[in-house]
VEXMARKE-104986 format. One line per 4 residues: number of its first residue (from 1); for each residue x, y, z of N, C-alpha, C, O. Coordinates in pm, 1 decimal. Atoms other than C-alpha are relative to their C-alpha. Example, Ala and Ser with C-alpha at 12.3 -4.5 7.8 and 13.67 -1.06 7.14 Angstrom:
<rs>
1	89.0/-119.0/0.0/1230.0/-450.0/780.0/90.0/120.0/0.0/193.6/118.1/66.5  -82.0/-119.0/-6.0/1367.0/-106.0/714.0/-77.0/109.0/73.0/-26.1/219.8/89.9
</rs>
This chain:
<rs>
1	100.1/-38.5/97.2/3142.4/11723.6/4216.7/-86.0/109.0/63.6/-120.0/98.9/181.4  76.8/-112.5/-51.3/2944.5/12047.4/4257.3/-129.1/13.8/-77.9/-127.8/9.6/-200.9  126.7/-23.7/67.9/2576.7/12101.3/4181.2/-2.3/144.8/-43.6/11.5/234.9/39.0  0.9/-134.5/54.6/2556.1/12404.2/3952.3/-141.3/53.6/-7.8/-165.1/167.9/31.4
5	137.9/-47.1/15.2/2182.7/12427.0/3880.4/-94.4/-118.4/-2.2/-55.7/-229.8/-37.3  101.9/104.3/7.2/1862.3/12229.5/3908.8/-122.2/62.5/-66.3/-181.8/156.1/-13.0  111.2/-55.5/75.4/1592.2/12295.1/3650.8/-80.3/-111.7/-63.2/-24.3/-194.9/-134.6  90.1/96.6/62.1/1292.1/12083.0/3550.0/52.2/-143.3/7.3/46.7/-216.9/-91.2
9	-46.1/137.0/-17.6/1440.2/11764.1/3689.9/139.1/-27.4/-53.2/191.0/-137.4/-34.1  -136.3/18.3/50.7/1776.6/11813.3/3520.9/97.1/62.0/99.1/77.2/174.6/144.6  -100.9/-50.6/-92.0/2076.2/11854.5/3744.1/130.0/11.1/-77.4/175.6/-85.1/-139.1  -126.1/-21.2/70.9/2390.8/12004.8/3599.8/114.6/-10.6/98.8/110.2/47.7/207.1
13	-116.3/18.6/-85.9/2721.3/11902.9/3747.5/124.2/51.8/-71.3/137.5/40.2/-193.1  -129.6/-38.5/54.7/3063.8/12049.4/3698.8/106.8/-68.9/83.0/108.0/-57.0/205.5  -109.3/67.3/-69.9/3366.7/11843.5/3787.6/131.4/55.8/-51.7/140.1/99.6/-166.4  -130.1/-54.8/37.7/3726.0/11952.6/3779.3/48.4/-62.8/-130.0/62.6/-184.6/-140.2
17	-52.2/46.6/127.1/3851.5/11927.5/3423.9/-102.4/-57.6/-95.5/-67.0/-97.1/-206.6  103.9/55.6/86.5/3519.8/11808.4/3281.9/-104.3/105.7/-30.3/-133.9/190.6/53.8  108.8/-90.5/35.4/3251.8/11999.6/3097.8/-125.0/-42.0/75.6/-141.2/-160.4/105.3  125.1/36.1/-68.1/2912.4/12015.4/3273.6/-81.0/-97.7/-83.8/-77.8/-93.2/-206.8
21	87.1/93.8/69.3/2672.3/11736.6/3187.4/-134.5/-1.2/69.5/-144.3/37.9/185.8  134.5/2.0/-56.7/2300.9/11689.8/3245.4/-42.9/-143.5/25.9/-15.6/-233.3/-53.7  59.9/128.6/-32.7/2131.0/11397.8/3415.7/-149.4/24.9/2.2/-198.6/98.8/87.5  141.5/-30.5/14.2/1766.9/11392.5/3311.0/-82.5/-125.5/18.5/-105.9/-198.5/-77.7
25	93.2/107.6/-30.1/1547.2/11133.2/3479.8/28.2/-133.6/-65.9/-66.1/-203.0/-104.0  -29.8/130.3/57.3/1729.3/10830.8/3341.6/-0.7/-104.9/109.7/28.3/-74.6/225.4  4.6/106.8/-98.6/1691.3/10496.7/3514.0/140.7/-40.5/43.6/161.7/-75.4/159.8  -135.4/42.3/-31.0/2063.8/10418.2/3496.8/97.1/102.8/-54.5/82.1/149.6/-167.4
29	-99.4/-97.6/43.6/2358.3/10653.3/3477.6/99.9/-66.5/-94.2/130.4/-185.0/-80.8  -102.8/49.6/91.3/2610.6/10614.3/3198.0/131.6/-12.7/76.0/156.6/64.4/168.7  -128.9/13.3/-67.7/2955.0/10493.3/3304.5/86.2/123.7/-21.7/76.0/189.5/-125.3  -91.3/-112.4/12.4/3216.2/10760.5/3366.6/106.5/-33.3/-103.0/143.1/-149.8/-119.0
33	-107.0/25.2/96.3/3480.4/10804.0/3096.9/118.4/-67.4/69.1/161.6/-23.3/175.6  -113.3/72.0/-55.9/3763.3/10560.0/3162.8/-38.6/-109.0/98.5/45.2/-191.5/135.0  45.2/103.2/-93.6/3553.5/10345.9/3398.8/-25.2/-129.4/-76.6/-73.0/-127.2/-190.0  21.1/129.5/63.5/3539.3/9976.1/3320.7/-92.8/-83.7/86.3/-63.5/-110.2/202.9
37	89.7/91.6/-69.3/3247.0/9760.2/3419.8/15.1/-134.2/-69.0/-11.1/-146.7/-188.7  -28.8/129.7/58.5/3332.9/9397.0/3367.0/-128.8/-75.7/-28.0/-143.0/-136.6/-134.0  126.6/72.4/17.2/2983.8/9252.2/3415.3/-116.4/96.7/10.5/-114.2/189.1/91.9  125.7/-73.4/-8.9/2639.6/9400.9/3351.8/-111.3/-100.2/-23.4/-107.3/-177.3/-119.2
41	115.4/87.3/15.9/2313.8/9214.5/3399.8/-124.7/86.4/-14.8/-148.5/176.7/65.4  123.3/-75.1/22.2/1987.4/9347.8/3260.8/-105.3/-34.2/104.5/-183.4/51.8/145.4  99.7/42.4/-98.7/1780.6/9145.1/3507.2/52.0/-121.9/76.2/158.2/-175.8/45.2  -42.4/112.2/-84.5/1797.9/8868.9/3767.9/-0.3/-132.9/-74.8/74.9/-223.4/-38.9
45	-4.4/122.7/80.6/1719.6/8599.8/3509.9/138.4/-16.3/-62.9/191.7/-127.1/-69.0  -133.7/4.4/59.1/2049.6/8690.2/3341.1/105.2/-33.2/106.0/200.8/-105.6/78.3  -92.4/30.5/-109.7/2229.5/8679.6/3678.3/-4.7/-149.3/31.1/99.2/-213.9/44.3  16.6/142.9/-31.1/2087.6/8333.5/3752.1/55.9/-88.5/-111.5/118.5/-191.0/-84.6
49	-50.2/77.3/114.0/2170.8/8207.9/3401.0/153.1/-6.8/1.1/212.2/-103.1/-47.7  -145.6/-4.9/-9.8/2532.7/8309.1/3468.0/49.8/-68.8/127.2/170.4/-81.5/148.5  -37.0/65.9/-125.0/2525.8/8130.0/3804.7/60.0/94.3/102.6/136.1/52.0/189.5  -62.4/-101.6/-85.1/2613.8/8454.4/3982.5/-88.0/46.6/115.6/-49.6/138.9/187.4
53	89.0/-48.4/-105.7/2320.5/8488.9/4223.9/33.9/-62.4/134.3/78.6/-176.9/139.6  35.3/-142.1/-5.7/2298.5/8641.8/4471.8/125.2/87.0/-17.4/237.5/41.2/4.1  -108.5/-97.2/12.8/2511.0/8950.5/4402.7/-3.3/92.4/120.9/-110.6/132.9/165.6  -8.9/-91.0/-114.0/2632.8/9167.0/4690.3/53.7/135.5/-44.9/134.1/144.0/-137.7
57	-43.9/-135.5/32.3/2684.9/9544.0/4680.2/152.3/4.6/2.3/215.7/-43.4/96.3  -144.6/-6.5/13.9/3039.7/9613.3/4563.8/56.7/-113.2/-83.9/169.9/-104.9/-131.5  -42.2/113.9/81.6/3060.8/9281.1/4380.2/-21.4/33.4/-147.1/-116.9/102.8/-182.3  11.8/-23.3/143.6/3116.3/9288.4/4003.9/-135.3/-49.3/-50.4/-173.1/-163.6/-24.4
61	130.8/35.4/54.0/2777.5/9288.2/3828.2/-115.9/52.0/82.8/-228.3/60.5/33.3  107.3/-54.3/-84.4/2580.2/9430.0/4123.3/-45.3/134.4/-56.4/36.7/216.5/-97.4  56.8/-129.1/39.0/2346.9/9714.8/4026.4/-129.1/20.2/78.2/-199.5/-75.9/109.3  117.3/-33.3/-81.6/2070.2/9892.4/4217.4/-129.3/-53.1/-60.6/-220.1/-91.0/13.4
65	124.6/46.6/61.1/1805.6/9789.0/3961.8/-22.9/-149.7/22.8/-132.7/-199.6/-1.9  13.9/142.5/-29.8/1870.4/9425.2/4060.7/-33.7/-25.0/147.4/-66.0/-137.5/185.6  20.1/10.3/-144.8/1824.0/9493.9/4434.6/-132.6/65.6/37.5/-136.1/182.6/75.6  134.6/-55.2/-20.2/1448.4/9539.3/4481.4/-23.7/57.0/138.6/-90.9/159.1/152.7
69	26.3/-48.1/-136.0/1452.9/9579.6/4859.1/113.7/86.2/55.1/112.6/121.5/173.0  -108.4/-91.9/-34.6/1771.9/9791.6/4865.5/73.8/-41.6/127.4/106.6/42.3/211.3  -71.4/48.3/-118.3/1942.9/9571.1/5124.8/145.5/-34.9/-30.1/216.1/-88.4/55.4  -137.9/28.6/36.8/2271.1/9538.3/4934.9/21.3/-139.2/-57.0/133.7/-177.1/-90.0
73	-7.8/134.3/58.3/2190.9/9188.2/4808.0/-98.9/-6.2/-116.1/-219.5/9.0/-96.9  83.7/1.8/119.7/2060.3/9157.8/4452.2/-31.6/-143.2/-41.0/49.5/-233.8/-21.9  42.8/129.0/55.2/1868.9/8866.7/4300.2/3.5/-111.2/104.4/48.8/-222.4/77.1  1.5/100.0/-107.9/1822.7/8687.2/4631.4/-122.2/-86.6/-7.0/-139.5/-175.8/76.1
</rs>
């Protein structure tokens, strides 16, 4: 992926075979086309309700917004 321009907080990226897209200060990035995310949890209460806590980085359902101290373990 190559950074093409940076203007007012928007970063434009161009990837081989894909049209440029803008990322503008969103909290969570949209999934890439063709990517499949099996589990998504809005918050740690949802993780606990599913009996999935704690989640480790790389594990299905892990997301940075669930890992407050950025140690790779969410909802601990």
